[in-house]
N, C-alpha and C positions, 0 to 999 in steps of 0.2 A: 757275611760272606755268601749267604744264599742269594741275596739280592744282586750282587755283582755277577754271579754265575748266570743268573736268569737274564740280566741285561746283556751280558756277553753273548748268550745264546740268541737273544732277540736280534742283536746287531748282526751276528753271523747269518741268521736266517734272512734278515733284510738284505744283506749283501748278496746272498745266494739268489733271492727272489729277483733282485734288480738284474743280476747277471743272466738269469734264465729269461727274463722279459726282454732284455737287450738281444740275446741270442735268437729268440723267437722272431723278433722284429727284423733282424738282419737276414735270417733264413727266409722269411716271408718276402722281404724286398728282393732277395736274390731269385727266389722262385718266380715272382711277378716279372722281373726283368728278363728271365730266361723265357717265360711264356711269350712275352712281347717280342723278343728277338725271333723266336720260332715262328710267330704269326707273320712277322715281316718277311722272313725267308720264304715261307709258304706263299704269301701274297706276291712276292717278286717272281717266284717260279711260275705261278699261275699267269701273271702278266706276261712273262717271257713266252710262255706257251701260246698265249693268245696273240702275241705279236711276232710270230715266227715268219721269217722271210728266207728266201733262198734264190740264188741266181740259177735260172734254168739254162741259159745260154749267153754267150758273149762273143762278139766278133768285131773285127776292125775293118773300116774302109780307109785304106792307107792314102788313097788319092784325096779324100776329104780331110783326113787327119782326125776322124771321128771313131769313137768306141761306142758300140751299141750293146746294151745290156738288157736282157729279159729278166726282170725281177718279179718273182711271184710272192704275193701275200698269202702265205700258207696258214696264217693265224685266223682268229675270229674277230679281230679288231680292224677298223678302217685305218690305213696308214695315211695320215694327213700332215704330220709334222715334218715334212721333208727338209726344211731349212735346218733342222736339228740332226739330220742324218749325215753321218760321216761317210764320204766316198774317197777311198784311198787307192791310188794306183802305185804299183812298184814296177819300174821298168828300167831298161838299159838306156842310160843317157849317152848318146853318141858324142856330144861335145865334151863331156867329162870323162868318157870312156870308163864308166862305172855304173853300178846300180844306184837308182835314186827313187825315193818315195815322195809322192806329192798328194796333199789333201786337196781335193777339188771342192769348190764352193757351189752350193745349189743356186741356180739362177744365173751364175756367171760361167762356170766351167761344166755344168751338167744340168739337164732339164728332163722332164718327162714328156716324151713325144706323144704318147697316147696309151690307151688301154687296149691290149690285144684280145681279139675274139678267138673262139676255138678254131676258126678256119685261117687265122693268121692276119686278118685285116685289122686295122686300127680304128678305134672310135675316140672321140675327144676325151681329154683329161679334164676332170672337173675339180681338181684340187685334192683328191685323195684316191688311194688305191683300195678298192673294195676287197673283202675277204674272198680268197679263192681266185682272184684275178691276177693277171700278169701285165705289168707295165713295161713299155719299151722306153728305155732311158738312152739318151744320147749324151755322151761326154766328149768334150772338145779337148783333145790331147795336146800336150806341148809339142812344139815343132822339132825338138831334138830327140824324140822317141825313136829307138832303133826297132823297127817292126820285125826284123829277122830274129829277135831275141824274145824270150818269154815275157809276158806281161801278167802281173797278178793284180786282182781286183779284190778289195775288202770293203764291204758295205756294212755299217753298223747303224741300226735304226735308233730312234729316240728312247726305246726301252732297253737298249744295250745288247740286242741280239745281233750276232755277227754272222755274215755269210761270206764265203771266199770262193773265188773262181780263178783259174789260171789258163791263159791262152798260150798254148805251147808254140814256140817258134813265131810268135806274133801273128799267127794265122787268123 
């Protein structure tokens, strides 16, 4: 009878040991996953801060049908991946008599005309917008835009940073 009690105790201890070892393994895996997720969030926030953009000004030339946007690179990274940049305009469509949103394509519906200097003159665009610089963007608007209504501009760079600007009354 003493041997069976001892063996039962050994089996119970073995089961408890395996349960504790499994629990420690699960806790360590959860801890490691949490640390990795936190590192990714911090890295993404740092990248967003380094890739900050904002629209300084925007205006329309209704006779040309062009929208001009002064986009500043307020981050510390060169902005060069413009084909991956989303350029969305929301406007009043005169043919549909309702609001319409349109995603403009880089190279087709919008391009960078140049980099602006502090006195407002332009110099050539060399494929990227340097940190602290402002690019003049020209967007070719659809023919059915009602310029007397508000036009909203949303630009999202390849890092996911969004900037918004609204031209009141199409001005």
